[in-house]
N, C-alpha and C positions, 0 to 999 in steps of 0.2 A: 616906857609905859608898859604896864602888865595888864593883859586882857585874859581873864579866866572867870568862868561863872561860879567857881567854888572859892569862897572867901578865904578859907583856910589855906588853900593852895596859893592864892595870890599873896597872902601874908608871908608864907614861907619863902616864896620866890623873892618878894620884896626885901626880906631880911638878908638873903644871900647877896642880892645885887647891891643893896645899901652898904653892906660890910666890905665890898670890894673897892680897892683904891680907884678913884676917878669915876665911879659910877654913882648915879643918884636916880631913884625912882621919882618921876615927876607927876605921874598920875596912874590910877588903876581904873578898870572898868569890868563889868560882868556881863555885858551884852554887846551886840553889834552896834546898836543905835547909840548907846552910851560911849562906846569906844570912838566912834566917828566924831561925836560931838566934842568929847574931851580932847581928842587928838588935834582937832582944828584949833582949840583954845591954847593948848600948851606946846604944840608942835614938837613932839619928842624926836630925838635922833634915832632911837631904836624902839621897835615894838616887839614885845614878846606875846605872841598870839596863840591861844588855844584853838583847836579846830572846831570843837562842838560847843555851840552856844545856844541859849534858849530861843533866840530870834534869828538864827542863821548859822553861818560857819565863819571860821577865821579867814577862809579864802575870800568871803564877801568883804571883810575888813581890808584885807591886803589890796584887793582890786579898787575899792572905793577910795582908800587913802593914797593910792598911787597917783590919783588925780588931784585930790584935795590937799594932801600934805606930801608932795613928791620927794622931799628930802628925808622923810622917815623911812628907815630901813627895817623891813619886817623879818622877824625870826619866828618860825612856827615851833611851838613847844607843845607836844601832844603825847597821848598814850597810844596813838594809832601807828603801828609799824606797817604802813599800807602803801604799796607802790603807786596806786592811783592817786591817793591823797598827796603823796610826795611830788608826783608829776604835776598835779594841778596847782600845788603851792608854788612850785618853781615857775610854772607858766604865768601865774598871777603876779609874780615879782618877789617872792620870798628870797631872802639872802642866805638862809640856813634852815635846817629842819632837824629839830632835836626831840628825842624821846624823853618822857618824864622820868625814865629810869637813870638818866645821867646824874653824875655827882654834881653837887652845888658849885664847886670850883669851875667845873667845865662850863656851866651856864654863864658864869662871869667872863670866862675866857672868850666864849663865842660872842657875847655881847660886845666886848672890847674889839674883837677882830672885825665884826660887822660894822661897828661904829667907825673903825679906821678905813672902811671902804672895801673890805674883803667879802667875797661871796664864798660860802663854805659848801655849796653844792652846785653842780652844773649838769648839763644834759648827759655828759658821759657817765656821771655817777648814777643817774637814774637808769640809763640803758644797762649799765653793768649790774645794778641791783636786780633789774628785771631778769637778766640772764641767769643770775645766781638763784633766783627764786623760781626754779622750774616747778611746774605743777605736778605734784606727786600722783595726781589722778589721771594724768594724760593717757596712760595705757589701759585704763579700765574699760570694760565693755559696757554697753548701755544698761544691761541687767545689773552689773556690779555697781554702776553709778546710782541706780535706783535703790539698791540694797544699802549703799553708803548713806543716802539721804534719809532712809527710813530708820537706820541705826541712830542717826542724828536726831530723829524725831522721838527717840526713846522706845521704839517698838522692839519686842522680843523676836527671836528667830521664828517662833510659831506664828506670831502676828504678821511678820513680814511675809512668810509663806502664804498666809491667808490673803493678804493684800495683793500679792503678785500672782496668786493662783498656782503656786508650785509647792512641792514637798519641802518639809523642814530640812531634810538632808541636802536638798539642792541649795537652799539658803546657806547652809553651813559651808558647802563647797564654794559658793560665791565669796563668802567671807574669808575663807582660807586663801583664795586667789587674790582678793583685793588687799589683804594684809601683806602678802608677799610682794605685790606690785608697789605698794606704798611704803614698804620698809618698816612696817609696824609689827608688833608681836601680839597685841591683845585687842579684843573688840572695844574695850573701854577707851583705848587710845584713838580708835576711829571716831567714837562719839565725841571725845575731847577735840579732835582735829576739826570735825564738822562745826562744833560749837565755836571754835576759834575763828573759822572762816566766816561764819555768820556774824560774829561780833565785829569782825574787821570791816564789815560794810559800814564805814564810819558815818555815812550820810544818814544813817539811822533807820 
């Protein structure tokens, strides 16, 4: 069963799954409520669940169906490469966590593996991922963190100086320092990094 609020995405995934040997899409849903209702009716073996839905999250579905349809094995299929979401999905009972950047054949392989009883992520995976994703802002001073946020808000160096009550040259010094600590070359990369972090707050 495929749960995603974008019909075109659902259709694309359904086509991939239906083309794979031994797999059949038994139902689709675009919301948490619809997913729970249909899953209780058709009792699918595997659920492909998006995280962000109009009336809740994929985690809500995984938790609810763990009680209502305990044999259904959930696979989270999302665009959020986010450690908190991964950990929460695992805790709720997801058997795999896939990003939407995967190839179609990989989705089919994961569905088959999960249907056969395998779990494709575990606590060790999550812990290791967290260790790998060290925070590049860990060494920034409080002033540099403030400058980082204001760059993310789209302010110029002069505007940041006015906001913080410091000279523009001081702002430039902070930027030079934070670029070095974060391993970046340009101010635009800082803005893009902040935007990415804000977008990764998948709960919206």
